[in-house]
C-alpha positions in Angstrom: 203.2 -111.7 6.8 201.7 -114.9 8.3 198.2 -115.9 7.3 196.9 -115.7 10.9 198.0 -112.0 11.2 196.3 -111.2 7.9 193.1 -112.9 9.2 193.2 -110.8 12.4 193.7 -107.6 10.5 190.8 -108.5 8.2 188.5 -109.2 11.2 189.5 -105.9 12.8 188.6 -104.0 9.6 185.2 -105.7 9.4 184.5 -104.7 13.1 185.5 -101.1 12.3 183.2 -101.0 9.3 180.3 -102.4 11.3 180.9 -100.0 14.1 181.0 -97.0 11.8 177.9 -98.0 10.0 176.1 -98.6 13.3 177.1 -95.1 14.5 175.9 -93.5 11.3 172.6 -95.4 11.4 172.1 -94.2 15.0 172.7 -90.6 14.0 170.3 -90.9 11.0 167.6 -92.6 13.1 167.7 -90.1 16.0 168.3 -86.9 14.1 166.0 -84.3 15.4 165.9 -80.6 16.0 168.1 -79.8 19.0 165.5 -77.3 20.4 163.8 -78.1 23.7 160.4 -79.9 23.8 157.6 -77.3 23.9 155.6 -76.7 27.1 152.4 -77.8 25.4 153.9 -81.1 24.4 155.1 -81.8 28.0 151.6 -81.0 29.4 149.9 -83.2 26.9 152.3 -86.1 27.7 151.6 -85.7 31.5 147.9 -85.5 31.0 147.8 -88.5 28.7 149.8 -90.5 31.2 147.5 -89.5 34.1 144.4 -90.4 32.0 145.9 -93.8 31.2 146.8 -94.5 34.9 143.3 -93.4 36.0 141.7 -95.8 33.5 143.8 -98.7 34.6 143.0 -98.1 38.3 139.3 -97.6 37.6 138.9 -100.7 35.4 140.8 -102.9 37.9 138.9 -101.8 41.0 135.4 -101.4 39.6 134.9 -104.9 38.1 135.2 -107.2 41.0 131.8 -107.4 42.7 132.0 -111.0 43.9 134.6 -112.9 45.9 134.4 -116.7 45.9 136.4 -119.4 47.5 136.1 -122.8 45.7 137.5 -126.1 46.8 138.1 -128.7 44.2 138.8 -132.4 44.7 140.5 -134.3 42.0 142.3 -137.7 42.0 142.6 -137.7 45.8 143.9 -134.2 46.2 142.0 -131.1 47.4 142.9 -127.5 46.7 141.0 -124.3 47.6 141.4 -121.0 45.9 139.8 -117.5 46.1 139.0 -115.4 43.1 137.3 -112.1 42.3 134.9 -111.5 39.4 132.3 -109.2 38.0 129.7 -112.0 38.2 129.3 -114.9 40.7 129.8 -117.4 37.9 133.0 -115.7 36.7 134.5 -115.7 40.2 133.6 -119.4 40.7 135.0 -120.4 37.3 138.3 -118.5 37.9 138.7 -119.9 41.4 138.0 -123.4 40.2 140.5 -123.0 37.3 143.1 -121.8 39.8 142.4 -124.7 42.2 142.6 -127.2 39.3 145.9 -125.7 38.2 147.3 -126.6 41.7 146.0 -130.2 41.5 146.8 -131.2 37.9 149.7 -131.4 35.5 148.9 -131.3 31.8 146.0 -130.1 29.7 144.0 -133.3 29.8 144.0 -133.5 33.6 143.2 -129.8 33.8 140.2 -130.1 31.5 138.9 -133.1 33.5 139.3 -131.3 36.8 137.5 -128.2 35.7 134.5 -130.4 34.5 134.1 -132.0 38.0 131.7 -130.2 40.4 133.4 -128.2 43.2 133.6 -129.8 46.6 132.5 -126.5 48.2 131.7 -122.9 47.1 131.6 -119.8 49.4 130.7 -116.5 47.7 130.4 -113.0 49.1 129.2 -109.9 47.3 131.7 -107.0 47.8 
C-alpha cells in the first residue's frame, strides 16, 4: 500500500475518533432528565425577564434630565454634538467628547481638544 494512502487512512481514523469523542462529550454535558420544565420554573423565568427589561427601560429613561449641544473648535475645524446627561456638566462633557472625537485622530489630539473651552453651549432641562 502506498504511503499516501496509509496517511489518508490515518487522518480519517483521527477524524472519526475526534468526532466520536465530541459526540460523547456533548451527551455527557447536556444529560438531563427528559421530563418537561415545571410550570413554576417557566413562570419564574418569564417574571425574571420582565423585571430585567423593566429595570433597563427605567434606568435608561430616568437619568437624562439635561440635553446640551456643544460646539468645539480645534485646529481650524468645528463640530457640534448633542448629548443627554443626569447633570448639566455631564451632558456638556459628553457632548464635548463626542465633538472632539469628530475633530481629532489620536489620543493626544483628543485630550488637547477636550481641554479647550467650547465655542458654544446650549442646554435645556428635560
